C-alpha positions in Angstrom: 56.1 39.3 22.8 55.2 35.9 21.5 51.5 34.9 21.3 50.4 31.4 21.8 48.7 29.8 18.8 45.0 29.2 19.4 44.0 25.6 18.9 41.0 25.4 16.7 38.5 22.9 17.9 37.2 20.5 15.3 33.5 20.5 14.7 33.5 16.9 13.8 33.2 15.8 17.4 30.2 18.1 17.8 28.5 16.8 14.6 29.1 13.2 15.7 27.7 13.9 19.2 24.6 15.6 17.7 24.0 12.6 15.4 24.3 10.2 18.3 21.8 12.2 20.4 19.4 12.4 17.4 19.6 8.6 16.9 19.0 8.0 20.7 16.0 10.4 20.5 14.5 8.6 17.6 15.0 5.2 19.2 13.4 6.5 22.4 10.5 8.1 20.4 9.8 4.8 18.6 9.8 2.8 21.9 7.4 5.3 23.5 5.1 5.1 20.4 5.2 1.3 20.7 4.3 1.5 24.4 1.5 3.9 23.6 0.1 1.4 21.1 0.4 -1.4 23.6 -1.3 0.6 26.3 -4.2 1.5 23.9 -4.5 -2.2 22.9 -4.5 -3.2 26.6 -7.2 -0.6 27.4 -9.3 -1.8 24.5 -9.0 -5.5 25.6 -9.7 -4.6 29.2 -12.9 -2.8 28.3 -14.3 -5.9 26.6 -13.1 -9.0 28.5 -16.0 -11.1 27.3 -14.9 -11.0 23.6 -13.2 -14.0 22.2 -9.7 -14.1 20.7 -11.0 -13.9 17.1 -13.0 -10.8 18.0 -10.0 -9.2 19.6 -7.9 -9.7 16.5 -10.7 -8.2 14.3 -10.8 -5.0 16.5 -8.2 -2.7 15.1 -6.5 0.1 16.9 -7.2 3.1 14.7 -4.8 5.9 13.8 -6.8 8.3 16.0 -6.3 6.0 19.0 -2.5 6.1 18.4 -2.6 9.9 17.8 -4.5 10.5 21.1 -2.2 8.1 23.0 0.9 10.0 21.8 -0.8 13.4 22.4 -1.6 12.6 26.0 2.2 12.3 26.7 2.8 15.8 25.1 2.6 18.7 27.5 0.9 20.8 24.8 -2.1 18.5 25.0 -2.3 18.4 28.8 -6.1 19.1 28.7 -6.8 15.7 27.1 -5.9 14.1 30.4 -8.7 16.0 32.2 -12.1 14.3 32.4 -13.6 12.8 29.3 -12.5 15.5 26.9 -10.2 13.1 25.0 -13.1 10.7 24.4 -15.3 13.5 23.4 -12.8 14.9 20.9 -12.1 11.4 19.6 -15.9 10.8 19.1 -16.2 14.1 17.3 -13.3 13.1 14.9 -14.9 9.8 14.2 -18.3 11.3 13.4 -16.7 13.7 10.9 -13.8 11.5 9.8 -15.0 11.2 6.2 -15.2 14.9 5.8 -11.7 15.4 7.4 -10.2 12.7 5.2 -11.8 14.2 2.1 -10.1 17.5 2.8 -6.7 16.1 3.9 -7.0 16.7 7.7 -5.1 13.9 9.4 -5.7 13.0 13.0 -2.5 14.9 14.0 -3.8 18.0 12.2 -7.1 17.6 13.9 -5.5 17.5 17.3 -3.4 20.6 16.5 -6.6 22.4 15.5 -8.2 21.4 18.8 -5.2 22.6 20.7 -5.0 25.9 18.7 -8.7 26.5 19.3 -8.3 26.0 23.1 -5.2 28.2 23.1 -7.2 30.9 21.2 -9.9 30.7 23.9 -7.4 31.0 26.7 -5.8 34.0 25.0 -9.2 35.7 24.5 -10.1 35.3 28.1 -6.7 36.0 29.6 -6.3 32.6 31.1 -3.0 31.1 32.2 -1.2 28.7 29.7 -1.9 25.5 31.7 -5.4 26.3 33.0 -7.6 23.2 32.9 -10.3 22.7 30.4 -13.8 23.1 31.7 -17.2 22.4 30.0 -17.5 26.0 28.9 -14.1 25.8 27.2 -14.9 22.5 25.7 -18.1 23.9 24.2 -16.1 26.7 22.5 -13.6 24.2 21.0 -16.5 22.0 19.9 -18.3 24.9 18.3 -15.0 25.8 16.5 -14.6 22.3 15.1 -18.2 22.2 14.0 -17.8 25.6 12.3 -14.7 24.2 10.5 -16.8 21.2 9.2 -19.6 23.6 8.2 -17.2 25.8 6.3 -15.7 22.9 4.5 -19.2 21.7 3.4 -20.2 25.2 2.4 -17.0 26.0 0.6 -16.5 22.8 -1.3 -20.1 21.6 -1.4 -21.3 18.2 -0.3 
């Protein structure tokens, strides 16, 4: 009995397809980042319509604004879209920004810490993964961040 030779499929096509999809993903990611920056700029200019053009150019969009705009589109940070929690976390970062920068905590790391702290709270209290943030939950995360700042100051001195 004669067996038919099995044709081996080349992996070159798979690699090329994967590279093409990666390039498309990166292109889409860059365009969404640009849209987030434009939305943040539009929001800032809409909040202060009485400012002149020279004042608008001197008002910079900070890295934390960009990080929060990007995080709001990520499902892991769904709680930033509820209420004023995003503004409260942003304010907290800006108040402690010098400490965070001194110890190498970027705005993305800060947001990850906020998310992990909220996830820890949800796990402790047997909450569902997408339960909304409430003032009591916010207080826990806020205390966690303030504890982090206090430990930095205590550990490394001020």
